[in-house]
C-alpha positions in Angstrom: -45.2 38.1 -42.8 -42.4 36.0 -41.3 -43.0 32.2 -41.1 -40.8 30.0 -38.9 -39.5 26.7 -40.2 -40.4 24.8 -37.0 -42.0 25.7 -33.7 -42.7 23.5 -30.7 -46.4 23.4 -29.6 -46.3 23.8 -25.8 -48.6 25.6 -23.5 -50.2 25.8 -20.1 -50.6 22.1 -19.7 -46.9 21.6 -20.1 -46.2 24.5 -17.7 -48.5 23.0 -15.1 -46.6 19.7 -15.4 -43.3 21.5 -14.8 -44.7 23.4 -11.9 -45.8 20.1 -10.3 -42.2 18.8 -10.7 -41.0 22.0 -8.9 -43.5 21.4 -6.1 -42.3 17.8 -5.6 -38.8 19.2 -5.5 -37.5 16.2 -7.5 -36.1 17.5 -10.8 -33.6 14.8 -11.8 -34.0 11.1 -12.7 -37.1 10.1 -10.8 -40.7 8.8 -10.9 -41.9 10.8 -13.8 -39.2 9.3 -16.0 -40.4 5.8 -15.0 -44.0 6.8 -15.7 -43.1 8.2 -19.1 -41.2 5.0 -20.0 -44.3 2.9 -19.0 -46.7 5.0 -21.0 -44.5 5.2 -24.0 -44.2 1.4 -24.0 -48.0 1.1 -23.9 -48.4 3.6 -26.7 -45.8 2.1 -29.0 -46.6 -1.5 -28.2 -43.1 -2.5 -26.8 -42.4 -4.6 -23.8 -40.4 -1.8 -22.2 -38.6 1.4 -22.9 -35.6 3.4 -21.6 -35.6 7.2 -21.6 -32.5 9.2 -22.4 -31.5 12.8 -22.7 -31.4 12.6 -26.5 -32.0 10.3 -29.4 -28.2 10.5 -30.1 -27.6 9.0 -26.7 -30.2 6.4 -27.4 -28.6 5.4 -30.7 -25.2 5.1 -28.9 -26.6 2.9 -26.1 -28.5 0.7 -28.6 -25.3 -0.2 -30.3 -23.3 -0.4 -27.1 -25.7 -2.9 -25.6 -24.5 -5.7 -27.9 -20.8 -5.2 -27.2 -19.8 -5.7 -30.9 -16.1 -6.3 -31.6 -14.1 -3.2 -32.4 -13.9 -2.6 -36.1 -17.1 -4.4 -37.0 -19.3 -2.7 -39.6 -22.7 -1.0 -39.1 -24.8 -0.1 -42.2 -26.1 3.4 -42.0 -27.9 5.8 -44.4 -25.6 8.1 -46.4 -28.3 10.8 -46.2 -29.4 11.5 -42.6 -28.5 13.5 -39.5 -25.0 12.9 -38.3 -26.1 11.2 -35.0 -26.9 7.9 -36.9 -23.4 7.6 -38.2 -21.8 8.9 -35.0 -23.2 6.0 -32.9 -20.9 3.4 -34.6 -17.9 5.7 -34.2 -18.6 6.1 -30.5 -18.2 2.3 -30.2 -15.1 1.9 -32.4 -17.2 0.5 -35.2 -17.1 1.3 -38.9 -20.0 3.1 -40.5 -20.8 1.7 -44.0 -22.8 4.3 -45.9 -25.8 3.1 -47.9 -27.3 5.3 -50.7 -30.8 6.5 -50.3 -33.8 5.6 -52.5 -34.2 8.5 -54.8 -38.0 8.7 -54.3 -38.4 7.9 -50.6 -35.1 9.2 -49.2 -34.9 6.1 -47.0 -32.3 3.4 -47.4 -31.9 2.0 -50.9 -32.4 -1.6 -50.1 -30.7 -2.8 -53.3 -27.6 -0.9 -52.2 -28.0 -2.2 -48.7 -28.0 -5.8 -50.0 -24.9 -5.2 -52.1 -23.0 -3.9 -49.1 -23.7 -6.6 -46.5 -20.7 -8.7 -45.9 -19.4 -11.0 -43.1 -18.1 -8.1 -41.0 -21.4 -6.4 -40.8 -23.2 -6.7 -37.4 -26.1 -4.2 -37.5 -28.1 -1.9 -39.7 -29.7 1.5 -38.7 -32.5 2.5 -41.0 -34.0 6.0 -40.7 -37.6 6.8 -41.4 -36.7 10.1 -43.2 -39.2 12.9 -42.6 -41.6 10.3 -41.2 -41.8 8.3 -44.4 -41.4 4.6 -43.5 -38.6 2.3 -44.8 -40.1 -1.0 -46.1 -39.2 -2.8 -42.9 -40.6 -6.2 -44.0 -38.1 -6.3 -46.9 -35.3 -4.9 -44.8 -35.8 -7.6 -42.1 -35.8 -10.2 -44.8 -32.4 -9.0 -46.0 -31.0 -8.8 -42.5 -32.2 -12.1 -41.1 -29.9 -14.5 -43.1 -26.9 -12.5 -41.9 -27.9 -12.2 -38.2 -27.8 -8.4 -38.4 -29.3 -6.5 -35.5 -31.7 -3.7 -36.5 -31.9 -0.4 -34.7 -34.7 1.8 -36.2 -33.8 5.4 -36.0 -37.3 6.9 -35.5 -36.1 10.5 -34.8 -38.5 11.8 -37.4 -41.6 9.9 -36.3 -43.8 9.3 -33.3 -46.8 7.1 -33.8 -46.2 6.4 -37.5 -47.1 3.0 -38.8 -46.1 0.6 -41.6 -48.4 -2.2 -42.6 -50.4 -1.6 -39.5 -47.5 -1.9 -37.1 -45.9 1.0 -35.2 -42.5 2.2 -36.5 -39.9 1.5 -33.9 -41.2 -2.0 -33.1 -40.0 -3.7 -36.3 -36.4 -3.9 -35.3 -34.5 -5.1 -32.2 -34.7 -1.5 -30.8 -36.4 1.7 -31.9 -34.9 5.1 -30.9 -37.1 8.2 -30.8 -36.3 11.9 -30.6 -38.1 14.4 -28.4 -35.9 17.4 -29.4 -37.8 20.6 -29.6 -38.6 20.5 -33.4 -39.8 16.9 -33.5 -43.3 15.3 -33.6 -43.5 15.8 -29.8 -41.0 17.3 -27.5 -39.5 17.2 -24.0 -37.1 20.1 -24.9 -34.4 17.6 -25.5 -34.8 13.9 -25.0 -35.0 10.4 -26.4 -36.5 7.0 -25.9 -35.4 3.5 -26.7 -38.2 1.0 -27.3 -36.9 -2.6 -26.7 -38.1 -5.8 -28.3 -36.1 -7.8 -25.7 -36.8 -6.8 -22.1 -33.6 -8.4 -21.1 -31.8 -5.2 -22.2 -33.9 -2.9 -19.9 -31.8 -3.1 -16.8 -28.4 -3.0 -18.5 -29.4 0.0 -20.6 -30.8 1.8 -17.5 -27.4 1.2 -15.8 -25.5 2.4 -18.9 -27.5 5.6 -19.1 -26.6 6.3 -15.4 -22.8 6.0 -15.2 -23.1 2.2 -15.1 -24.5 2.4 -11.6 -26.8 -0.5 -10.7 -29.2 1.7 -8.6 -30.1 5.2 -9.7 -30.8 8.0 -7.3 -34.5 7.5 -7.3 -34.2 3.8 -6.3 -31.7 4.7 -3.5 -33.9 7.6 -2.3 -36.8 5.2 -1.5 -34.4 3.3 0.8 -33.1 6.3 2.7 -35.9 6.2 5.3 -37.1 2.6 4.9 -37.7 0.7 8.1 -34.9 -1.6 9.3 -31.4 -1.3 10.6 -29.6 -1.6 7.3 -27.7 1.6 6.9 -26.1 0.6 3.6 -29.1 1.9 1.6 -26.6 4.2 -0.1 -24.6 1.3 -1.5 -24.3 0.7 -5.3 -21.9 -1.0 -7.7 -20.6 -0.1 -11.1 -20.1 -3.1 -13.3 -20.7 -1.6 -16.7 -19.1 1.3 -18.6 -21.8 3.9 -18.4 -22.6 7.5 -19.5 -24.5 10.5 -18.2 -27.4 9.9 -20.6 -30.4 9.9 -18.3 -33.6 11.9 -18.9 -34.8 14.0 -16.0 -38.2 14.5 -14.4 -38.7 18.0 -15.8 -38.3 16.6 -19.4 -40.5 13.6 -18.6 -43.2 15.8 -17.1 -43.4 17.7 -20.4 -43.2 14.4 -22.3 -46.2 12.9 -20.5 -48.4 15.9 -21.5 -47.0 15.8 -25.1 -47.7 12.1 -25.4 -51.4 12.7 -24.4 -51.5 15.4 -27.0 -49.7 13.5 -29.7 -52.8 12.6 -31.8 -53.7 16.3 -31.8 -50.2 17.4 -32.8 -49.9 14.8 -35.5 -53.3 15.7 -36.8 -52.4 19.3 -37.0 -49.3 18.6 -39.1 -51.3 16.2 -41.3 -53.9 18.8 -42.1 -51.1 21.3 -43.0 -49.5 18.6 -45.2 -52.7 18.0 -47.1 -53.1 21.8 -47.6 -49.6 22.1 -49.0 -50.1 19.2 -51.4 -53.4 20.7 -52.6 -52.1 24.2 -53.0 -48.7 23.3 -54.6 -50.0 20.9 -57.1 -49.1 21.5 -60.8 -45.9 23.4 -60.2 -43.6 23.5 -63.3 -40.3 23.6 -61.5 -40.9 21.7 -58.3 -42.6 18.7 -56.9 -43.2 17.2 -53.4 -40.1 15.8 -51.7 -41.7 12.5 -50.7 -44.4 10.3 -52.2 -46.4 11.5 -49.2 -48.8 8.9 -47.7 -52.0 10.8 -47.0 -54.2 8.3 -45.1 -53.0 9.6 -41.7 -50.8 6.6 -40.8 -47.6 8.5 -41.3 -47.2 11.7 -39.2 -44.7 13.5 -41.3 -42.2 15.9 -39.7 -41.0 17.5 -42.9 -42.7 19.0 -45.8 -40.4 19.7 -48.7 -40.0 20.1 -52.4 -37.6 18.9 -55.1 -36.7 21.9 -57.2 -34.9 22.6 -60.4 -33.3 25.7 -58.9 -33.4 25.0 -55.2 -31.1 27.9 -54.3 -33.2 30.4 -56.4 -36.4 29.3 -54.6 -34.7 29.4 -51.3 -33.5 33.0 -51.9 -36.9 34.1 -53.1 -38.6 32.7 -50.0 -35.9 34.2 -47.7 -36.4 37.6 -49.2 -40.1 37.3 -48.4 -39.8 36.2 -44.8 -40.3 32.5 -45.2 -37.8 30.3 -43.4 -36.5 27.3 -45.3 -34.0 24.5 -44.6 -32.1 21.6 -46.2 -32.5 18.2 -44.6 -29.9 16.8 -45.1 -26.6 16.8 -46.9 -24.8 13.5 -47.7 -22.7 12.6 -44.7 -19.7 11.8 -46.9 -19.5 15.6 -47.6 -18.3 16.1 -44.0 -14.5 15.8 -43.2 -15.2 13.5 -40.2 -16.7 10.8 -42.5 -14.3 11.2 -45.4 -12.4 8.0 -44.6 -15.6 6.0 -45.1 -16.7 7.8 -48.3 -18.3 5.8 -51.1 -20.3 6.8 -54.1 -23.8 7.9 -53.2 -25.3 9.0 -56.5 -28.9 9.3 -55.4 -27.9 11.3 -52.3 -25.7 13.6 -54.3 -28.5 14.2 -56.8 -31.0 14.9 -54.1 -28.6 17.2 -52.3 -28.9 19.8 -55.1 -32.7 19.6 -55.2 -34.2 19.5 -51.7 -35.8 22.3 -49.8 -37.7 22.1 -46.5 -40.7 24.4 -46.0 -42.4 25.4 -42.7 -44.3 22.6 -41.0 -45.3 22.4 -37.4 -48.3 21.7 -35.2 -50.4 24.8 -35.0 -49.2 26.4 -38.3 -51.9 28.8 -39.3 -53.9 28.7 -42.6 -52.7 32.2 -43.4 -49.1 31.1 -43.0 -49.5 28.1 -45.3 -51.3 30.4 -47.8 -48.4 32.9 -47.6 -45.8 30.2 -48.2 -47.7 28.7 -51.1 -48.4 32.0 -52.7 -44.7 32.8 -52.7 -43.7 29.4 -54.0 -46.2 29.7 -56.9 -45.1 33.3 -57.6 -41.5 32.1 -58.0 -42.5 29.1 -60.1 -44.6 31.3 -62.5 -41.6 33.6 -63.0 -39.2 30.9 -64.0 
């Protein structure tokens, strides 16, 4: 048997939504993007949202919105995907790497507190694998220093902490709809805003800085009246080509309706893994998994004494595995900002990601677990 690490769960409903976009003959930034933004805001409980072509673009726009002075510092996790730390670099800001909590993989809030200084302007916590950062404590640390908080929610969609949706605790929450995530648009992202005053500037910034996007201008092309300057627009902001399109939004609208089903499927698989992989001698679960259904985890993983040995055994038996993630300070790009990250370095040698996706079959879970237990027994 071969078991994939991740697999998007898309089908006929998503195809029908794409066909409808073809029939409308409007594939770019259009009405479906606006509809997706409105429905996402209602789902997440945010005043408004701005759709982008990726979460990376969303993180960049979130920082760009405040026009921080060049060289200011942004506190980011040392253990995460590169996009979180690239966002400050795009804006000429300095990433300050914070170690991870050894148990939860989220930001070590004690290390965060030590690294806050007068030059820091923002913090970007990541809910790693879907496990929530303690946002109440983080906000308490940030408030006295006036730090803006951008929640990187790439690993969660619908997760909660203390009864409140992740992505609504900070000033902005940025979500990913890349193909492997909790829900997908193929590629795509969404910025949930606490302050609706940022909506129009961010919508301009995602569309080359233009104050009227093509959909807005299209509705004026044949409007009654003698004004023939319906085509006119102005560029007052430095902008980017970061917009979502109607094809992606059409898929996203279906996926959003299906999100409880998708999250539920992964949750059932998570519970099966935890039950069947209990009592291992040489490995234990990667996270202190919360099993009440409030945290739709995107990653199931283990911490292992001989991670590479287990990975090789699973690979030989057709089970795909991964490593999420390496410390960012391991990469040459971030070497100028390197600081000691003892927890991240320790975890780097232990972590292994196992297959988890909506629709994973019982026999696939059984096969993965049988192979893990076989390896564990042989050690």
